[in-house]
N, C-alpha and C positions, 0 to 999 in steps of 0.2 A: 318234154311237155315244160313249157314255160309256167313261170308261179301265176302270170297273169291267165294263161290258160286253165291252170288248176282250178284257181277260182271261179272262174267262170261256170266250171263245170260243177262243183260244190253247190251251186246255186239252182233253184229250180226256174227261176225267172231270169230274163236278159238283163243282162249289168247294162243300165243306161248310163255306165261311165264308162266304159270300156273301149280301147281308142287313144285316150286320152293320152297313154304312156308309151305309143307305141314308136319305136324307134330302132334304127340300124342294128341288126343282132351283133354284127362284128364290133359294135362298141357296148355290147352287152358286158358287164363285169359279175352281173349277179349269176350267171349259170357257174358260179364259181362253185356258190353253196353247193352244184348237184353231181362236183367235179370230184371222183373219189380219192383219185390221186391227193388233191388237194387239201381233202378233208384230214387223209392221212397225216400229209403234213402239218397240218395245223394240231393233229393230238399230239406230236411229237414236241409240240412248244409247248413253252408256260403256262400257255391260255388252254390248249387242250388237255393238261393235267389236271386241271381246277374242279372241283366235284362240282356237278350240275347245278344250278339255283332252284327254289321251289318256284319261280315263275317258269321257267322251261320246264318242270315236272309238269307243273301244271297245263300246259299247254303243249303237250304231248311225249313229255318223257325224255326224249333224245332230241339230237340236232336235225335227225330228217322229219321226224314228225312236229318238231317244233315249229318249223320253215312252212305247213302246210297250209295253215290259214291267211288266208291275204290281210296284211297289215294297211294302215292305215296310207290311204293314197298321198297325203303330205309326206310321209316317213318313207316311201318306197321301200317296203317289207324289210326295213330295219328294228330289231329290239328294242324295249327300253333300256335304260341306264340301269348299274345293278343296284342303285339305294333305291330303284320304283318297280325292282320286278317281282317283288310280292303282291302288287294289287296291278289292276288294270291301270294302266297310263291315261293321262286325260288324252282324248280325241280317239278313243278305240273302246270301240264296243264287244263285247263277249255276246255271242246267240247262244241259244238252247244246249246246243250239240258241242260247246264248246270253243267252237271256231270263233277267230275276231271277224267281223262282219266291217265292210268298208264304210270309210266317212265320207263325209262331202269334202273335195277339196279345199286347201285354204290357199293356194296360191296357180299362177297360170299356167297352163299344160305348155309339157315340155321345159319348164326350165328347172334346170336341175342342178347347178354348181350351188347356187345361194341357198335352195332348198335344204341341202346337206349341212348347210354352217347353221339353218334356223331351225332344223330338226330337234325335236324333242327326246327322240331315241338315239341310240348307241348300238352298232350292228359289228362285233368285233371282227367277222368274217370280209365284212364289206372296208371296214376300215383299214383290214390287214393289205388287203387288195389295192387303195387307195391311197397308202402312206401315211407318215403320223398325222396328228389331226395340228391345223395350223395354231401358232401361238395366238396369246391374247395380244390387240392392236395396243402398243406402250403408249401411256401419256409423250405426249410433245414437249419435252421440258424445256426445251429453248423457246417455246411460243412468248407472246410478249407477258400473256398473262399470267403464266408460270412463274415468269422472272421477277415480275410486280412482287407477286404475293411472296416467294423466297426470299425478294428484300425485305419485305415491309416484317416479315418473322425474322431476318435477322437484326433489326433495328429495334424490335420490341427484345428481343434476347439482350440486345446491350444495353439497354436502359435496365433490365434486371440485373445484370451483372455489376453496373455500376451504382445502382442502391446496393445491393449486398457488398461491395467492396465498401461501401462509406458504412453501412453498418458494422464491418469488421475494422474501421479505423483505418485503413488505406485510404487517404482521401486523395493522394496524388494518382493511383490507382483508377478510382473512382472517377475523379475528373478527365482523364484519359478517355476511361470507355464511354464517358458522355461525350464527347468531342467527335469521338468514330461513328457515336451515334447520329450526331449532327450531320457529318459528313456524309455517310450511307441515306439520311434520309434527304437531303439535297438531290443527290442522285437519283431518287426514288422520283419525286416532283419533275425533275427533267426527264424522266423517262414518260412520265406520262403525258407532258406536255408535248413532248414527239410522237406520241402515240396518238394525241388527240384526246387523251382522258384527261385534259384537266378539269373538267367539270367532275370528277369522279376522285380527287383529293381529299387524302384522311385527315383531316383537321384534329382527331382527337390523337392521332400519332405524331403530328406535326407540336403541336400544345405539348406533349408528354415531353419531347424533346427537349424544347425549350426549357420548361419547367426545372426538370431534372439537369440541366445545364446549368442555369442560375443560382441551383440549388447546391451544385459543389462549386461553383464560384465563388459562393457566399463559405461555406466551409471550409476553403483555401485559403480565407481572408482576401480573394481577388475582388474586390467590392466594386470598381469602377467597371468589370468586365459582367459581374452580376447585373447594376443598374442597367447597362446598354442592353442585356439578354432580357430582363423585366421590363422594357421600355416596349421591345421588339411586339413581345405578348397583350401588352396592354395598349397599346395603339391600333392594333390588329383586331380590327371590328368585327370579324368575322367570328371570334373567340367570344364563347359566353362566359359573362361572369368572373372577366379578366383583371377588372377593375379590384377584386379583392385583393390582387397581388400587387396593391401600392401598399397593403400593409406589410408586407416582407417589405418593400422598399424604402419606407419609412424606420424599419427594425434596423435596417444596413445605414442607413444614416444617424439613428439613434447610438448605434455602436462607434460612428465615427464622431460620436457628441458634436453630430450637427442639428444640435434639437430644434431650430427654425423648420429646415426642411422637415425633419422628422414630424412635428408638428403637422407642417401642411397635408404631408400625405397620409396620415393619420386621418386628418382631417376629411382629406375627398375618399376615403375609404370606408373610414366607418363614421368619422364623426364626434364620438364620443369617446370610444376608449384610446385614449389618450394621457388619462392622466398620471402615469409614471413620467410621461416626459415632462409634463407641467411639475411637477414635485422636482425634478430634478432643474431644473430653470429658475425654482422658488416660488413661483405662482400659485401658489397653494389654495386662492380662492378657486382658480380654475378647478384644480385636481379636485376639487371635493364638488365643483360640479357634474365632474365627469365621475367620479366614483357613485355619488347617491344616485346617479342614473342607473348605472350599474347594479348597484343595490337595490333598486327599484323594479328592474325588471327580471336583472336574473342575478341573485346574489351568490355571493362566494365568497369564501373563509380569505383570501389574500384581498380581496378587495377590499371587504369592510376593516381589515388589519390595516392597509392602507390609508380608508378614510380615518380611523381612528389617530394614527400618526399626523394627518395634516390638522384635524383638530389640534392635538399636543403641539403641533409648533406654531399653531395660533396662538395659543393657551386658553381656547373655550372651554371652559369645565362642565358648563351643561351640554353640549356636543360630545366631548367626551363620553360623558355621561349615557346619552342615548345612543350613541355608535356603539359602543361595548353592548348593549342591551341587544340592537339590532345583530351585533355578531352573534349573540348567543341565540339568536330565533333564525339561523342557516341552517337550511334543512342537509343532511348527510347521504340522505336519499343509500339509507344502507339498511338491508331486510333485519328482520330481527335476529338477534345473536343467537336466539336458542333452536335453531335451525342446526348449529354447529355440534349440539350437546348428542351425547350417544343414548341409543336406546339399546337399554340392556337385553330386549327378547328378539327385536329386530336385526337379525344378523345381515341383511340385506343392507337393511338402510344403515349398517356399523360398516359394511363395507365402502358403500357410499360416500359415506362422510368422511372416512380415512384418505379417499381419493380429493375430494375437495376443501380440504380443509388447508390445505396449502396449496391450492392450483393460485390459476394468475389471477384471476377474478377474487380469491381470499386476499390476495396481496395486496390488488388495488383497494378494495375494503379498509384494510390495514392502514395504506398509504393516505387514506383519505382521513380515518380518523386521527393518524398522527400528526397531520395538518391542522386540523383542527383545533385538537389538545394544543399545540405548538402556538397556532396564533391567539389562542383564549390566555395562555401563561404570560406569553409575553406581552400582550394587552393591559393585562392586569398588573405586571411589573411596571411598567411604562407610565400608566395614568393614574396609579395610587399615590404618589406623592402629590400629584396635580389636583385630585379634584378634592381633595380634604386639606385639613391642618396638619396632620403628620400621616407619615407612611403607614400605621400600623391601622389608622380610623379609614384610609385608602383603601388598603388591603381588606379590610374587614367587608367594606362595600361591595366588593369585589366579589369576597365570596358569598355573600347571601344573596346578590345577585345569580351566580352561578347555580346556589341551591334550589333557586325557585326555578331552574330552568332543566331542558332534557337533559344537560348536562351535568346533572348531580353528581356524578361519581368524582369528576376532578375539584370537587369541594375540598375533597381531604390533601389531594396533593399538593392544592394552592396553601393550604393552612401548611403545611409541611416547607413548601418552598418561602413563605412568610418565615418561619425559623431561620432557613438560610441565610433569605435577607438581613435580618438581625445578628445573626453571625458573621457576615461580610459587615456591618457596621461596626462591629464590636459589642454589640450591644447583647451580651453572653446569658445575663438574668432574663431579660425578655426572650430570647431563644430559648433557657430552659424550661420557660414557663410556656410556653407555648407546645414545646414539644410535651411536656407532662400532662398537657390537657388532652394526649391522646391513650394514656394508658388504660379507660375504660372504653375505648374504643373497638370496633372490630378487628379479629385477630390480624390480619394483614397491614392493616392502618396502625395498629398499636407497635407492630413488631418494627415497621420502618422506624417509628418514633422513638422506641428504645434504642433502636441501632444508633441511631443518630446521637441521642444523651448519649450513651457510654462513647460512642468517639470523642464529643466535647470533652467529657468529664479525664477522658485519658489525654487528652491536648493539654488539659488542666494540671493533670499529674495528679489526679482524683483518683488513684486505682481502686481505692474501695468501691466509691461510686460507679466507676465505670465497671466494674465486675457486677454491681448490682445490676443494672440495667443490661449489660451481654446477656444473664441470665434470663432477666423478663423478656427478650427480644426472642430466645431462644426456647423460652417456654409457650409463647407466643409463636413460633414458628422454627421449630426445630432447625428445619431445611435451607434455614436463611445464612447463604454463606456468610454475609458481610457481619453477621453477629457470631459467628463462631470465629471470623476473623478476631472479632473487637477481642471476644474472650480471652483466644490464644496471645492474641498482645498482651492484654494484663498478666496472662502470666509470663512471658517472655522477659516483663518490665520486673517482675520479680522473681528473675535470674530461674524460672522453674521452666528450663528449656525441652525437657522429657513431652512434660504434659503440654507445653504449647505447641510442640512436633505435633499430638494428636490429631490436638485441634485445627491447626492447621491440615491436617492431613485429610479430615472429614469434610472441611470446607471444600477441598480439591474433589472430595467424593461426589459431593452434590451439585459443585459447578466446577468442570473439569478446566473452563476458562477464565476461572479468579485469579488473575495476575497479582494481587496479594497474598492470597494465599502462598503461592505457588513461590514467592519471593521472600515471604516470611519463614516457608520452611528449609529455603536453601540459606538463609541466615540460623538458624536455630541447628542445621546441619553443622553446621561451622561451627558456631560454638560449642557445640558438643563435641567435635573432631573428628565427624564422618565429613572427612572432607570428598569423598568419592561422590557421597550420595549427594553433599551439597554444591559439587560443580555439574551432576546431573539436572539437576533442578534448574540453575541457571542457564544451561544449553537448553532448557527447555522453554524457558521464558526468553530467551534471546531468540529463537525459531518464532517466537510471537510478536516480541517487541526487537527488528531487528539491530537499530540504535539508538536504544538506551543505555544512556554512560553509564547508570547506576549498576544495571545485569554485567554491561562488560567489565566494569573494575570490578568487582566480585569475584568474575572467573579468573583474573589476574591476578589479584590480590590471592587467591587458593592457590593457581598454580606455584604462587612465588612460597607461599607456604610450604609445598608438596616441593620445593627445590626443584622444581621444572623451570629455571630461569629464561630458556629459550621462548617456551610458550608465555610465558610471562611477559617477556620481553614483546614479543609480536603482538599478546593483546593491549598492550601499554600503547603500542604505536596505534593501534586500531583505534583507540580510544580516544590519543592524542587528535586523530583524524577527525574524529567527532566533535571533541571538545579543544581545540586545539590553545585558547587560553587559560585553560585551568592548572594555575601555580604547583597544586598539590600532586598532579599527576606529573607535571614537567617533573616535578623534584624526588619523586617516585623513580620515576625514568632514569635521573642524574645517580640516584642511589642505586640502584642496579647495574648500571656501566661504572660504579665506583667500585662498588664489590667486585667486579670481574677485572679492576684493575686499568680501564680505559678511562684514564683523565681527561684526555681532552673531549671524549663524547660525555662525558659527565658534567665539567666544566661546561658543555655547549647547553644540556638542558637545563641544570642550575640558574646558567645567567637568563634563560628562558622564562625560569620559575620569578628569577627574584626582577624581571624585566614586569611581570603581570602583578606581581605582590610583593615590592619593596620593604615589605615590614615584616616577612619571614625571618626570625631569628635562627632557626636551624640552617637556613639555605643563606643569608648573609654570613655566618660564620663559617662555614663550608668555604665561601668563597673567597673570606680574608685567608683560612690558612691554606688555599690553593697558592695564592700570591704570594705570601710567605714561604712554601717549599718552593715555588720556584723562584725565590728571590728577588722579589717585586714587592717590597715593601710599602715602596711608594703608591702601589696602587691596593694595597692590601687597607690602607687609612682610611680610605671612602668607605669602605663596606661597617668597618670597628664606628668610624662615626655615624652609621646610620642606626648601627646596633644602638648605640648609646642615646640617640633621640627615640627611638622606640623605648628602651629601658632605661633614663637618666639615673636611676637610685641604684643602678648595676656598676661596681666601681670597676668591675673587670673589662668592662667594655673603653673605658678610660685609661687603664695601665695598660691597656695593648694599643691603642693608641701611642701615647709615649713612649712605650717599647719600640714598635714601629718607627717613629721620629729616630730614637738613639740609634735604631740598628742600620736606620739609612747615612746616619753621620751627620744631622743637624742635632746636634748635642743642647744648642740653645733654645730650638723650640721643644725639643724633651722637656728639659728644665724646669721652660715655662707649664709645660702640661702638668708635671708631678708638682709644682705647686698649686695650681688651678684642684689639683684631683685632692692636696692637701688640704686645701681649705674649704673645699665640700664635705670632705670625710678625713675629718682630722683626727681620728684614734685608727686608719688603716695603718698596718703594723708593714704590709709590701709597699706602699706607696712611700712610707719612712725610709725604709731599705733604699731604697732607688734615689731617693733623694742624698743621701747619705754619702752613697758610693759616685753618684755622679758629682755631687761638691767636691768628693775628696781628688775626682779622677781632674777637675777643671782646677784644682788649687784654691777654690773660693771660701771664704772664711764661714761660711753658713755652715761648713760641715758639721763642727763642734754644738749650733744650736738642734740641728737635727737630730744631731746623735741623742742628745738628753731627750727631746721629746719621744724618740724611740725606745729609751729604756722606760719612760715612762709609760708608752703605750703597750710595750711586753708585760709591765709589771699589771696594770688591770688587765689586760687579757689575760692573765692569770688568775685575779682574782675573779675575773668571771666563769674561767672552767672549772675552779674550786666549788664557786656557787653552784654551779650546772652539774658538776656530780655529788653535791651533798643533796640536791634536788631529787635525785634517781634519773636524771635526765641523762641521756647519751651525750656526753660533755667531751670528753677530747678531741675525739674523731668528729665532730659536729664542728669544735672550737677550729680544729685545723684545717677543715673545709672551708669554715670561715674565714681564716686568715689567708689563704691562698686561693681565694674565689677568683682572682683574676690571673691564675698560675697554667691552668690546664685550658685549653682550647673545644676538648670535647667532653666536658664534663658533663651533659645534657642530652648525651645520645646522641644517634646518626642525624643527621639534617633529612629535613623532608618526609620524615617516617608518618604514613598513614593510621589508619585505626588498627588497631594490635600489635606487637611485636610478633617475629618467630621466635617458637620455644628453643626449637634449635639453635646450635653455636654457628656463627658466621662468620666471616673472617672482616676486622673493624678497621675503617681507616685511619692511617697513619695523621697524628696530629704532632705541630712543634709544641715543644716546653717552652712557655714565655716567662714561667720563675727565675727570678732569678739565685734565687735561694738553694743548696742543695742538701744533703744531709750532712754534707761536711760545712755548712755555712758558718761565718764567722758568729752570726749573733743567737745565742739560746736564750730564751726567756729565765730557765730555771739558773743559767751560771752566764751574767753578763759578764763581757771583756772589754777589753781597750777596740778602739775603731781599728776597723783592719779595708785597706781602702780594694783591697783585691777582689774581683770580681768574676764570674761566669758571662758571658753572653747568653740573656735571657732568650733569645731566639733560636738558640744553637749554636754552634762553630761555623765561622765564616768557611763559605765553600772554597776550596784550596783553587789557587790560581793555575792552570794550565802549564808545565813549562816547555813553551814550545821552542826556546833555542836551548834545550840541554838535551844531551843524548846521552846514553852509553858506551862506551866506544866497542866496535868488536875486536878480540884480539885478533882474528882471523885476518882483519881488513890491512890492505896494503899501504903501510906509510909514506910511499912513492912522492904523492901528492904534496905531504907534508915538507920533504927535504927543502933547504933552500937551493937557490941554483946560482952558479958560479956567473960572473959577467962573462964567460967564455961563452955559455950556454945560451943567452941572450941573443935573441934575434937582432939585427942589423937594423 
């Protein structure tokens, strides 16, 4: 019995809808539900092993019973989807006996194929007999509309990538992306035209592409291309508000310093916001008109400050006063600061406060406040000397105006600035008086004023007052790092390095970014001999101040004290890279190479130091000694002459010049030089000795006269020594040093030495002895003798000339070549 027959028998009345689904039995596949073999096969499958659902149990419990009721005509006996099996599906009614009654058909009779797809039910048995369900119809990706949508999406992505690249500073990449977006957009327009969709052009997308491309041209300084792109946008009347872009075009002409065209475009765009351009052109009246219009419509601090500058340029005192008053009326548009104060009991509010305390909006508020304070302070500094007869009176007027405005908190800062301006004008009395007026103010202002007073007294070397005000500043605010640094500076100046070190460490504890405390702490460690701690401080400071010459010098100096010559040389080389013309650093490099025995490198650095600072006596002395050691006495004369100009009362430089002339064989010039020295220093024993010897060598009659003067000078020298000894002074040694002031080239220490000297011993440079007298000299002040014309060379013995033509004969050498050949052995 078929399903339809079964339903017909179940009803008491004749079914009005019977016969609609009659068709050939050979085409019937629904009889499979009654086929026992087919049902057994289904049970063996994974579907058959599933537990029966609630819907199936409610409809008869098993598959045969569940199939007895007639389903909806439109569903052709199929069961509902598993998701809806727990309730009667739409289009299905349940009779009182639990069987489903037929519903009105929703399709034409005999139409089956489409009905299977449109049916809301799902019969696994029928589906198994008919094969898998057909897949969903895919969208036609190659359709023209889909291509256009995909291309629009690609253009938008390229614009976004261009903007992101610009924000990262990758300007060339941003320009390339913008150009590619332009090419894609043109392809998109052509495709729309080919599809006769020209009336559907996306104007917003076109505008975005052109605007982004113009901006990328500007940041890449391709101004001509940017102007052309902006022109394309401006001339297209389909773009609304495109005229505003004339401001951008005016900005480009402004950057190119083409102010006439900039004014033209600004006027076309805004007609008023062209004040800065007028200022650049010197048309201050026109600029004032523009700025005044802005201040009346939408005042800002920058505009107000520029307006004051224009009044100042024209010298209009009253306008400057009015402009400053208008500047103080500008509203910051910042809410009450009390909202950032913590509430002790409200934990939820405090958590929110931690989030908003430093968010982007809070940072914008701080920037606005900082800009307002900066404009007000700068305006007060500029107009103060112009609005009154004196700077002080003008500043006082500005301070009073600020006190009567909403920016009353700036009044104390302006008074501090006033004191600093007095310092810049070298008016220390007025600066001190101004700062002392803050002693009875609130703690923060008093601490700032006391800190400045302490620093001021420290610069004047009045350490007692500096210490006093440093204490006042610390009492007002113990966590003030500047006050702690000033206290440490006073102790450092008093050589109490250990206590100074503690104050510097405390300042760093309160403010780890206080570079003054860190630098001074390194100096304290250096003076206390804690070189490793000192170099750690300077390395930390070097990480903050990468190219600070002072920090790099201290590191190099400490490495030299640690006898790490390689590291010291490396750091001095880096320092020279930063300050290539510092003569003291170049001299230190020369000293390092000289200690290592590298004379050529040492000479190069000493010569560079002399070139930048030709009055450095130690460097001059080293260069002269270098040429003497190299047997170039003529070149050494130039440096000793320079030293005699720098120190004209030092006789040793004059003696060295004369000795160089004599060593080079120019005895006549040497004699004239000695006579000039004797004329200027008549009691100098060394000069008289040289004169006696030189006159004796040349056979001059003046030898006896100079010998007499020598005896007299030696006698006077002996009397001076006796008086010095009787007075308890250091007599003999000091007198001998005075008598031989010009004998030794290295009496004043190594050349180019910076601050401090190394405690450990180090190899000293060899110096030529320029003294003509030795321990066996013929002239002794205690026992005068007859004139002895013999003397030793004051610049040392002459270099032995190489004997190029002489050699020692080898006893094993064959003497055949030395025998005389007879005439019979000679060739014809």
